VEXDREN-2710 file (C-alpha; in Angstrom, 1 decimal):
% VEXDREN-2710
k/r/px/py/pz
1/ASN/0.1/0.2/-0.1
2/THR/2.9/2.5/0.7
3/PHE/4.7/1.7/-2.3
4/THR/1.4/1.9/-4.3
5/MET/0.4/5.5/-2.9
6/LEU/3.8/7.0/-3.6
7/VAL/3.6/5.7/-7.5
8/ALA/0.4/6.8/-7.6
9/GLN/1.7/10.7/-6.5
10/ARG/4.4/10.3/-8.8
11/THR/2.2/9.0/-11.7
12/LYS/3.1/12.0/-13.9
13/GLU/6.3/12.2/-12.9
14/LEU/6.9/8.7/-13.8
15/ALA/4.9/9.1/-17.1
16/LEU/7.4/12.3/-18.3
17/LEU/10.2/10.5/-17.9
18/ARG/8.5/7.4/-19.8
19/ALA/7.7/10.0/-22.1
20/ILE/11.1/11.5/-23.0
21/GLY/13.1/7.8/-23.0
22/ALA/12.8/6.1/-19.9
23/SER/11.8/2.4/-20.6
24/ARG/9.5/0.4/-18.5
25/ARG/12.4/-1.3/-17.0
26/GLN/14.2/1.9/-16.1
27/VAL/10.8/3.3/-14.3
28/THR/10.7/-0.3/-12.7
29/ARG/14.6/0.1/-12.2
30/SER/14.0/2.7/-9.8
31/VAL/11.2/2.1/-7.6
32/LEU/12.9/-0.9/-6.8
33/ILE/15.8/1.0/-5.7
34/GLU/14.0/3.3/-3.9
35/ALA/13.0/0.4/-2.1
36/PHE/16.1/-1.1/-1.6
37/VAL/17.2/2.1/0.0
38/VAL/14.0/1.6/2.5
39/GLY/14.6/-2.1/3.3
40/ALA/18.0/-1.3/4.4
41/VAL/17.3/1.4/6.5
42/ALA/14.5/-0.4/7.7
43/ALA/16.8/-3.6/8.6
44/VAL/19.6/-1.6/10.2
45/VAL/16.9/-0.1/12.3
46/GLY/15.1/-3.0/13.2
47/LEU/18.1/-4.8/14.3
48/VAL/19.5/-2.4/16.1
49/ALA/15.6/-2.4/17.8
50/GLY/15.5/-6.3/17.9
51/ILE/18.9/-5.8/20.1
52/GLY/18.3/-3.5/22.5
53/ILE/14.8/-6.0/23.1
54/GLY/17.0/-9.2/23.4
55/ALA/19.2/-7.5/25.9
56/GLY/16.1/-5.9/27.6
57/MET/14.5/-9.1/27.9
58/HIS/17.5/-10.4/29.5
59/SER/17.6/-8.2/32.5
60/LEU/13.5/-8.6/32.7
61/LEU/14.0/-12.1/32.7
62/GLY/16.9/-12.1/35.9
63/SER/14.3/-9.3/37.2
64/PHE/11.9/-11.9/37.6
65/GLY/13.5/-14.9/39.0
66/SER/14.3/-16.4/36.1
67/THR/17.7/-18.4/35.9
68/VAL/19.4/-16.7/33.4
69/PRO/23.3/-18.0/32.5
70/ASP/25.8/-14.7/32.7
71/GLY/27.6/-14.0/29.3
72/PRO/27.9/-11.6/26.6
73/LEU/24.6/-10.1/24.3
74/VAL/25.5/-12.8/21.4
75/VAL/24.7/-11.1/17.7
76/THR/26.0/-13.4/15.5
77/PRO/26.5/-13.0/11.5
78/GLY/23.9/-15.2/10.7
79/THR/21.6/-12.7/13.3
80/VAL/22.5/-9.6/10.9
81/VAL/22.5/-11.2/7.7
82/ALA/18.8/-12.4/8.2
83/ALA/17.8/-9.0/9.3
84/PHE/19.0/-7.5/6.2
85/ALA/17.8/-10.7/3.6
86/VAL/14.2/-10.2/5.1
87/GLY/14.4/-6.3/5.1
88/ILE/15.1/-5.6/2.0
89/LEU/13.5/-8.3/0.1
90/VAL/10.4/-7.6/1.7
91/THR/9.9/-4.3/0.8
92/MET/11.5/-4.8/-2.5
93/LEU/8.9/-7.5/-3.5
94/ALA/6.1/-5.0/-1.7
95/ALA/7.1/-2.4/-4.5
96/TRP/7.7/-4.8/-7.5
97/LEU/3.8/-5.1/-8.2
98/PRO/3.3/-0.8/-7.8
99/ALA/6.5/-0.4/-9.8
100/ARG/5.3/-2.6/-12.4
101/ARG/1.9/-1.5/-12.7
102/ALA/3.2/2.4/-13.6
103/ALA/5.6/1.5/-16.0
104/LYS/2.6/-0.4/-18.4
105/ILE/0.8/3.1/-18.1
106/PRO/0.9/5.2/-21.2
107/PRO/2.9/8.2/-21.1
108/VAL/0.2/10.3/-22.5
109/ALA/-3.1/7.9/-20.0
110/ALA/-1.1/8.8/-17.4
111/MET/-0.1/12.4/-17.9
112/SER/-3.6/13.1/-18.4
113/SER/-4.6/11.6/-15.1
114/VAL/-6.0/8.4/-16.7
115/HIS/-4.8/5.9/-14.0
116/ALA/-5.6/2.1/-16.0
117/THR/-7.6/-0.1/-14.0
118/ALA/-8.0/-3.5/-13.4
119/THR/-9.0/-5.5/-16.7
120/THR/-11.9/-8.3/-16.4
121/LYS/-9.5/-10.5/-17.6
122/SER/-7.3/-9.9/-14.9
123/LEU/-10.3/-10.3/-12.5
124/VAL/-11.3/-13.2/-13.4
125/LEU/-8.2/-14.8/-13.1
126/ARG/-7.8/-13.8/-10.1
127/ASN/-10.8/-15.0/-8.6
128/THR/-10.4/-18.6/-9.7
129/LEU/-7.1/-19.4/-8.6
130/GLY/-8.5/-17.9/-4.8
131/ALA/-11.3/-19.8/-5.6
132/LEU/-8.8/-22.8/-6.3
133/LEU/-7.0/-22.3/-3.3
134/ALA/-9.2/-21.8/-0.8
135/ALA/-10.8/-25.0/-1.4
136/ALA/-7.4/-26.6/-1.7
137/GLY/-7.2/-25.6/2.0
138/ALA/-10.5/-26.1/3.1
139/GLY/-10.3/-29.6/1.8
140/LEU/-7.0/-30.8/4.2
141/VAL/-8.4/-28.4/6.9
142/LEU/-11.4/-30.6/7.0
143/VAL/-9.3/-33.8/6.0
144/ALA/-6.9/-33.1/8.9
145/THR/-9.2/-32.7/10.8
146/THR/-10.4/-36.5/10.9
147/MET/-6.7/-37.4/11.1
148/SER/-5.0/-38.4/14.9
149/GLY/-1.8/-37.7/16.4
150/ASP/1.0/-35.9/14.4
151/SER/-0.1/-37.1/11.3
152/GLY/-2.6/-34.6/11.1
153/GLN/-0.9/-31.3/12.1
154/ALA/1.2/-31.4/8.3
155/PRO/-1.9/-31.3/6.3
156/MET/-3.5/-29.0/8.6
157/GLY/-0.5/-26.7/8.5
158/LEU/-0.7/-26.7/4.7
159/GLY/-4.1/-26.3/4.2
160/ALA/-4.3/-23.3/6.7
161/VAL/-1.6/-21.4/4.9
162/LEU/-3.8/-22.4/1.1
163/LEU/-6.8/-21.0/2.8
164/ILE/-5.7/-17.9/3.7
165/THR/-4.2/-17.4/1.2
166/GLY/-6.9/-18.2/-1.2
167/VAL/-9.4/-16.3/1.2
168/PHE/-6.8/-13.0/0.6
169/VAL/-6.8/-13.3/-3.3
170/LEU/-10.5/-13.8/-3.3
171/THR/-10.6/-10.4/-0.8
172/PRO/-11.6/-8.3/-3.6
173/LEU/-14.2/-10.7/-4.9
174/LEU/-15.8/-10.7/-0.8
175/SER/-15.4/-7.2/-0.6
176/ARG/-18.9/-5.9/-3.0
177/PRO/-21.2/-8.5/-1.0
178/VAL/-19.6/-7.7/2.8
179/ILE/-19.5/-3.7/2.6
180/ALA/-23.4/-3.7/0.9
181/ALA/-24.3/-5.7/4.3
182/ALA/-23.5/-2.7/6.0
183/ALA/-25.8/-0.2/3.5
184/PRO/-28.6/0.0/5.8
185/VAL/-26.5/1.3/8.7
186/LEU/-24.6/3.2/6.3
187/ARG/-27.6/5.2/5.0
188/ALA/-28.4/6.8/8.2
189/PHE/-25.4/9.0/7.4
190/GLY/-27.4/10.6/4.4
191/VAL/-25.2/11.1/1.5
192/ALA/-21.8/11.0/3.3
193/GLY/-22.9/6.8/4.2
194/LYS/-23.4/6.3/0.4
195/LEU/-20.1/8.1/-0.3
196/ALA/-18.2/6.3/1.7
197/ARG/-19.9/2.6/0.8
198/LEU/-19.1/3.1/-2.7
199/ASN/-16.0/4.5/-2.5
200/ALA/-15.2/1.4/-0.2
201/VAL/-16.2/-0.4/-3.5
202/ARG/-14.8/1.5/-6.0
203/ASN/-11.2/0.0/-6.2
204/PRO/-11.9/-3.5/-4.8
205/ARG/-7.7/-4.4/-4.8
206/ARG/-7.0/-1.6/-3.0
207/THR/-9.6/-2.3/-0.1
208/ALA/-9.1/-6.4/0.2
209/ALA/-5.2/-5.0/0.3
210/THR/-5.9/-2.7/2.8
211/ALA/-8.1/-5.0/4.6
212/SER/-5.6/-7.5/4.5
213/ALA/-3.2/-7.0/7.2
214/LEU/-5.9/-6.9/9.8
215/MET/-7.5/-9.9/8.5
216/ILE/-4.5/-12.1/9.0
217/GLY/-4.0/-10.6/12.4
218/LEU/-7.2/-10.9/13.7
219/THR/-7.4/-14.5/12.2
220/LEU/-4.4/-15.8/14.4
221/ILE/-5.4/-14.5/17.4
222/THR/-9.0/-15.8/17.4
223/GLY/-8.1/-19.0/16.8
224/MET/-5.4/-18.9/19.0
225/THR/-8.0/-17.6/21.4
226/VAL/-10.6/-20.2/20.8
227/VAL/-7.9/-23.3/20.8
228/ALA/-6.3/-21.9/24.3
229/ASN/-10.0/-21.4/25.9
230/SER/-11.2/-24.8/25.0
231/MET/-7.9/-26.1/25.8
232/GLN/-8.4/-24.8/29.6
233/LEU/-11.6/-26.0/29.6
234/ALA/-10.7/-30.0/28.9
235/VAL/-8.2/-29.9/31.3
236/GLU/-10.2/-29.1/34.1
237/LYS/-12.3/-31.7/33.1
238/LEU/-9.9/-34.0/32.8
239/ALA/-8.6/-33.2/36.3
240/ALA/-11.3/-33.6/37.8
241/SER/-12.8/-36.5/35.9
242/ALA/-9.5/-39.1/35.9
243/ILE/-8.2/-37.7/38.9
244/ARG/-9.4/-38.9/42.9
245/ALA/-6.8/-37.4/45.3
246/ASP/-7.6/-33.8/46.7
247/TYR/-3.5/-32.8/46.2
248/LEU/-0.4/-33.0/43.4
249/VAL/2.9/-32.3/44.9
250/SER/5.2/-31.3/42.4
251/MET/8.5/-29.8/41.8
252/ALA/7.8/-25.6/40.9
253/ASN/10.5/-26.0/38.1
254/GLY/9.7/-29.1/37.0
255/ASN/12.4/-31.1/38.3
256/ASP/12.4/-34.5/40.2
257/LEU/11.2/-34.9/44.1
258/SER/13.2/-37.3/46.4
259/PRO/11.4/-40.4/47.5
260/ASP/11.6/-38.8/50.6
261/VAL/9.0/-36.5/50.3
262/GLU/6.6/-39.4/49.4
263/ARG/7.7/-41.3/52.9
264/LYS/7.1/-37.8/55.1
265/LEU/3.9/-37.1/53.2
266/LYS/2.5/-40.7/54.1
267/ALA/3.3/-39.9/57.8
268/THR/1.6/-36.9/57.9
269/GLU/-2.1/-36.6/60.1
270/GLY/-4.7/-37.3/58.1
271/VAL/-3.2/-38.9/55.2
272/THR/-5.1/-41.9/53.7
273/ALA/-3.5/-42.9/50.2
274/VAL/0.2/-41.5/48.6
275/SER/1.5/-42.6/45.7
276/PRO/4.3/-41.3/43.6
277/MET/4.4/-41.3/40.0
278/ARG/8.3/-42.9/38.9
279/ASN/9.6/-42.7/35.2
280/ALA/12.4/-45.4/34.5
281/ILE/13.3/-46.1/30.7
282/SER/13.4/-49.5/29.2
283/ARG/13.3/-51.5/26.1
284/ILE/10.6/-53.8/25.1
285/ASP/10.6/-55.6/21.8
286/GLY/13.5/-53.3/20.9
287/ALA/11.3/-50.5/21.3
288/THR/12.5/-47.5/23.9
289/GLU/9.6/-47.4/26.8
290/PHE/8.8/-45.7/29.8
291/LEU/7.6/-47.3/33.1
292/THR/5.9/-45.1/35.9
293/GLY/5.7/-46.7/39.1
294/VAL/3.1/-46.2/41.0
295/ASP/2.1/-47.1/44.6
296/GLY/-0.2/-50.4/43.2
297/ALA/-2.8/-50.2/46.6
298/ALA/-2.9/-46.6/46.8
299/PHE/-3.3/-45.7/42.6
300/GLY/-6.5/-46.8/41.9
301/GLU/-7.5/-45.2/45.2
302/LEU/-5.6/-41.6/43.8
303/THR/-7.4/-42.4/40.0
304/ASP/-10.0/-43.0/37.9
305/LEU/-9.2/-44.3/34.8
306/PRO/-11.8/-46.3/32.7
307/VAL/-10.5/-49.8/31.5
308/ALA/-11.1/-51.0/28.0
309/ASP/-10.1/-54.4/29.0
310/GLY/-9.3/-56.7/32.0
311/THR/-9.0/-54.9/35.4
312/PHE/-6.9/-52.3/36.8
313/THR/-4.7/-54.4/38.9
314/VAL/-1.0/-52.9/39.5
315/GLY/1.5/-55.0/41.8
316/GLY/4.8/-57.6/41.7
317/THR/4.5/-58.1/37.9
318/THR/1.3/-57.4/37.2
319/VAL/0.9/-54.0/35.1
320/VAL/-1.7/-51.9/33.2
321/VAL/-0.8/-50.4/30.0
322/ASP/-2.7/-47.3/27.8
323/GLY/-5.0/-48.4/24.6
324/ASP/-1.9/-47.1/22.3
325/THR/1.0/-48.9/24.1
326/ALA/-1.4/-51.8/23.5
327/GLU/-2.2/-51.2/20.2
328/ASP/1.1/-50.7/19.2
329/HIS/2.4/-54.5/20.6
330/HIS/-1.3/-56.5/19.7
331/TRP/-1.5/-56.4/23.6
332/THR/-4.8/-57.4/25.2
333/ALA/-5.6/-58.6/29.3
334/GLY/-3.5/-61.6/29.7
335/SER/-0.7/-61.0/27.5
336/ARG/2.9/-60.8/28.5
337/PHE/6.5/-59.0/27.6
338/THR/9.8/-59.2/29.1
339/VAL/11.1/-55.6/29.9
340/SER/14.8/-55.0/30.1
341/TYR/15.1/-51.9/32.4
342/GLU/18.0/-49.0/32.8
343/ASP/19.8/-51.5/34.7
344/GLY/20.6/-54.4/32.0
345/ARG/18.2/-56.9/33.5
346/LYS/15.0/-58.2/32.2
347/GLN/11.8/-59.7/34.0
348/GLU/8.9/-61.1/32.4
349/LEU/5.2/-58.8/32.9
350/THR/2.0/-60.0/32.4
351/VAL/-0.9/-57.3/31.3
352/ALA/-3.5/-56.7/33.6
353/GLY/-5.3/-54.3/32.0
354/VAL/-5.9/-51.2/29.6
355/TYR/-7.2/-48.8/30.4
356/ARG/-7.7/-45.5/28.6
357/ALA/-4.9/-42.5/28.2
358/ASN/-5.2/-38.9/29.0
359/GLU/-2.6/-36.0/29.2
360/MET/-1.7/-36.5/32.7
361/ILE/-1.1/-40.3/33.0
362/ARG/-0.3/-42.6/30.2
363/GLY/1.8/-45.3/29.1
364/ILE/2.7/-48.9/31.0
365/LEU/2.0/-48.5/35.1
366/MET/3.6/-51.1/37.1
367/ASP/4.3/-50.9/41.1
368/LYS/7.1/-49.0/42.1
369/ASP/8.5/-51.5/44.6
370/THR/8.8/-54.0/41.3
371/LEU/10.7/-51.3/39.8
372/ALA/13.3/-49.7/42.5
373/PRO/15.7/-52.4/42.9
374/HIS/16.7/-50.9/39.2
375/GLN/17.1/-47.9/39.1
376/THR/20.1/-46.0/40.5
377/ASP/18.6/-43.1/41.4
378/PRO/15.3/-43.0/42.0
379/ALA/13.0/-39.7/41.9
380/ASP/9.3/-38.7/41.8
381/MET/7.8/-36.7/39.0
382/GLN/5.0/-35.6/40.8
383/ILE/3.2/-37.2/44.4
384/MET/-0.5/-37.8/44.0
385/VAL/-2.5/-37.0/47.6
386/LYS/-5.2/-38.2/49.1
387/THR/-6.8/-37.0/52.7
388/ALA/-9.6/-38.0/55.4
389/ASP/-10.8/-34.7/55.8
390/GLY/-10.6/-33.5/51.7
391/PRO/-8.7/-30.3/50.4
392/GLY/-8.6/-27.4/53.2
393/ASP/-6.6/-25.1/54.6
394/ALA/-5.4/-27.4/57.7
395/VAL/-4.6/-30.0/55.8
396/LYS/-2.2/-28.6/53.2
397/ALA/-1.1/-26.3/55.9
398/ARG/0.1/-30.1/57.4
399/LEU/1.5/-30.7/53.6
400/VAL/3.3/-28.2/53.6
401/LYS/5.0/-28.6/56.9
402/ALA/5.5/-32.6/56.2
403/ALA/7.6/-31.2/52.7
404/GLY/10.2/-29.1/54.5
405/SER/8.3/-26.0/54.2
406/ASN/10.0/-25.5/51.3
407/PRO/8.5/-23.1/48.9
408/ALA/9.9/-24.8/45.8
409/ILE/7.5/-28.0/46.3
410/LEU/4.0/-27.0/44.4
411/ILE/1.5/-28.8/46.6
412/GLN/-1.9/-28.3/44.4
413/ASP/-5.5/-29.2/45.2
414/ARG/-7.6/-28.9/41.8
415/GLN/-8.4/-25.5/42.2
416/ASP/-5.2/-24.6/41.7
417/ILE/-4.2/-27.0/39.7
418/SER/-7.1/-24.7/37.0
419/ASP/-6.0/-21.8/38.2
420/GLY/-2.5/-22.2/37.3
421/ILE/-3.3/-23.7/33.8
422/ALA/-5.8/-20.4/33.4
423/ARG/-2.5/-18.6/34.3
424/SER/-0.6/-19.9/31.4
425/VAL/-3.1/-19.6/28.9
426/THR/-3.5/-16.2/29.8
427/LEU/0.4/-15.5/29.6
428/VAL/0.5/-17.1/25.9
429/LEU/-2.4/-15.2/25.1
430/ASN/-1.0/-11.7/26.6
431/MET/2.1/-12.5/23.7
432/LEU/-0.3/-13.5/21.6
433/TYR/-2.2/-10.2/21.5
434/GLY/1.0/-8.3/22.3
435/LEU/2.3/-9.9/18.5
436/LEU/-1.5/-8.8/17.7
437/ALA/-0.9/-4.9/18.7
438/MET/2.3/-5.1/16.3
439/ALA/-0.3/-6.6/13.5
440/VAL/-2.6/-3.0/14.8
441/ILE/0.0/-1.3/14.2
442/VAL/0.1/-2.7/10.7
443/ALA/-3.3/-2.2/9.6
444/VAL/-3.9/1.5/11.0
445/LEU/-0.9/2.2/8.5
446/GLY/-2.2/0.3/5.6
447/VAL/-5.5/2.1/5.9
448/VAL/-4.1/5.2/6.5
449/ASN/-1.7/4.8/3.3
450/THR/-5.4/3.7/1.0
451/LEU/-7.1/6.8/2.4
452/ALA/-4.2/9.6/1.9
453/MET/-4.3/7.9/-1.5
454/SER/-8.1/8.2/-1.8
455/VAL/-8.0/11.4/-1.2
456/VAL/-5.4/12.2/-3.5
457/GLU/-7.0/10.2/-6.7
458/ARG/-10.1/12.2/-5.5
459/ALA/-9.2/15.6/-5.1
460/ARG/-11.6/16.9/-7.7
461/GLU/-14.2/14.8/-6.8
462/ILE/-13.7/16.0/-3.0
463/GLY/-13.9/19.9/-4.1
464/MET/-16.6/19.2/-6.4
465/LEU/-18.9/18.3/-3.4
466/ARG/-18.0/21.2/-1.5
467/ALA/-18.3/23.0/-4.3
468/ILE/-22.3/21.8/-4.7
469/GLY/-22.7/22.4/-0.9
470/VAL/-20.9/19.6/1.3
471/ASP/-19.7/21.1/4.5
472/ARG/-16.1/19.8/5.9
473/ALA/-17.5/17.9/8.3
474/GLY/-19.6/16.3/5.7
475/VAL/-16.2/15.6/4.1
476/LYS/-14.4/13.9/7.6
477/ARG/-17.5/12.0/7.7
478/MET/-16.7/10.2/4.7
479/VAL/-13.2/9.5/5.1
480/ARG/-14.0/8.2/8.4
481/LEU/-17.0/6.1/7.1
482/GLU/-14.6/4.3/4.3
483/SER/-12.0/3.8/6.6
484/LEU/-14.5/2.5/9.9
485/VAL/-16.2/-0.1/6.3
486/ILE/-12.4/-0.8/5.8
487/SER/-11.5/-2.2/9.0
488/LEU/-14.9/-4.0/10.0
489/PHE/-14.5/-5.6/6.7
490/GLY/-11.2/-7.3/7.3
491/GLY/-12.3/-8.2/10.6
492/VAL/-15.3/-10.1/9.8
493/LEU/-12.9/-12.3/7.4
494/GLY/-10.5/-12.5/10.3
495/ILE/-12.5/-13.4/13.0
496/VAL/-14.7/-15.9/10.5
497/LEU/-11.3/-17.4/9.3
498/GLY/-9.9/-17.8/13.1
499/MET/-13.0/-19.2/14.4
500/PHE/-13.0/-22.3/11.5
501/PHE/-9.0/-22.5/11.9
502/GLY/-10.0/-22.9/16.3
503/TRP/-12.9/-25.5/15.3
504/ALA/-10.5/-27.5/13.3
505/ALA/-7.3/-27.5/15.6
506/GLY/-9.8/-28.4/18.4
507/ALA/-11.3/-31.2/16.4
508/LEU/-7.6/-32.9/15.5
509/VAL/-6.5/-32.1/19.4
510/GLY/-10.0/-33.6/20.1
511/ASN/-9.2/-37.2/18.9
512/GLN/-6.2/-37.6/21.7
513/LEU/-8.6/-35.3/24.3
514/GLU/-11.3/-37.1/25.5
515/THR/-13.0/-33.9/27.5
516/TYR/-12.1/-31.3/24.7
517/GLU/-15.4/-28.9/23.9
518/LEU/-15.3/-26.4/21.5
519/VAL/-15.4/-22.9/23.7
520/LEU/-16.5/-20.0/21.4
521/PRO/-15.2/-16.2/23.4
522/TRP/-17.9/-14.4/22.6
523/GLY/-17.0/-11.4/24.5
524/ARG/-13.5/-11.4/23.3
525/MET/-14.2/-11.6/19.5
526/ALA/-16.7/-8.4/20.3
527/VAL/-14.0/-7.0/21.4
528/PHE/-11.8/-7.8/18.4
529/LEU/-14.5/-6.6/16.4
530/LEU/-14.5/-3.4/18.5
531/LEU/-10.8/-3.1/18.0
532/ALA/-11.3/-2.9/13.9
533/GLY/-13.3/-0.3/14.7
534/VAL/-10.9/1.7/16.6
535/VAL/-8.5/1.1/13.9
536/GLY/-10.6/2.7/11.3
537/VAL/-11.7/5.5/13.2
538/LEU/-8.1/5.8/14.5
539/ALA/-6.3/5.8/10.8
540/ALA/-9.0/8.0/9.5
541/LEU/-7.7/11.0/11.5
542/TRP/-5.3/12.6/9.1
543/PRO/-6.5/12.0/5.9
544/ALA/-10.0/12.8/7.3
545/ARG/-8.3/16.6/7.8
546/ARG/-6.4/16.2/4.8
547/ALA/-9.3/15.9/2.2
548/ALA/-11.3/18.1/4.1
549/ARG/-8.5/21.3/4.0
550/LEU/-8.6/20.8/0.4
551/ASN/-8.7/24.1/-1.7
552/MET/-11.9/23.0/-3.8
553/LEU/-11.7/26.1/-6.2
554/ARG/-7.8/24.6/-6.5
555/ALA/-8.8/20.6/-6.9
556/ILE/-11.8/21.3/-9.5
557/THR/-9.2/23.3/-11.6
558/SER/-6.1/20.8/-11.1
559/GLU/-4.9/19.7/-14.9
END
């Protein structure tokens, strides 16, 4: 949009160069050289700003108590090369189409302010290509939703790229019916509203390019918001349905717990059942498998895992396995297999039952006393605790004291787990909202450029409107409404696409997580749409003021 505006403002100048002998290649090359200089300057500024942000993040993480290694700030040659490559190449690519269009305008037509418009043939080709890309992308996304595991991620990603690209190509076609839907609202603003709607669809390509930045930003943030909120609810349901334990004990930094913690918790007043979850690596049928040692007598009381085959019995050489592991090894209840422990010794184990795994518990569960002799340094990932009186401040205080009042040890009930998940989701979404803010800035600049260029091209028209009685307030209102319509158009497309991608990603996750349920945060999506409207209003401030201050006589008589 920026280079389109720059080229449009210099159309007569470029036409004059063509008239006195400059070739199309020279005109195109002059714009690309300008883009090279702009991109190089932007790359330098971006590189310096990025290094500053890196240094600032290093200090910020340290002040928050995160473990940050000491050492100098490292700026590799690859970072510098990447910054210049991206900055220069993206800018030159952005300038190529405007430069090519400017070079193709006949000199006489350009000097007469007759701008070449897109031909019907080119629009038909564009719409056909966009329809094919969008259909292929939507098809791949829908196919990916029926897959399970990692196999659906690649088709989902490719389909998303194709669909977004297809919608972007089709945006000029979509702009007319979508913006036409706003006609009843715009009529309330009289002549200014009607002109704003007509101006918004006058150049569909430019409207599409302007709305696309906001569309892509809102697509990403809406999709991620839908998935994040749905995942939060799913994990909360999972914790409530699969775990009967009152408390989960773990290290705050993710490290393992000493087995002494389990023994101290077990001896605490009011504790009725305790089981660790202790990982160990093994080899089974030539493949690496993780074993999880638990207290066989207490684990069934602490969890509620659905059994698909056999019984949930853990003790001695009897184990239970999740459905995926059983399917990989062709095991059923009663199957026997030989395991090779990390110390090299082997043992035959019997499958008592096959259970349905979840995101918290999966794999081969066996008695910790059977596993312990084969471990050189046993350690627990987490410890499940059940108490006679259930969760409560007094009970938790006793558990904290038994664990040595160590702030690094987390003792969480189900509500604490849900709150922790909510904080993690909020942190991720806040980071994404920061990225959205950058996209919004880009969108604002795009709308400003489009409206400024529109004001330049329609100077005579605006002067005529002023001459026949439209006051400055009416001109400002017309430009603002045009900006608002374009921004809301991009916002609507982005939110609709984001909801589709959120549903599709959720369907893929739901194939593995049974408690997953689609959650559409209507409140946040309304805020996103309102944000798109605010973008439109803010972006129109300067172009609207510029349009209102045009000298009507000079605009009408300009050649």
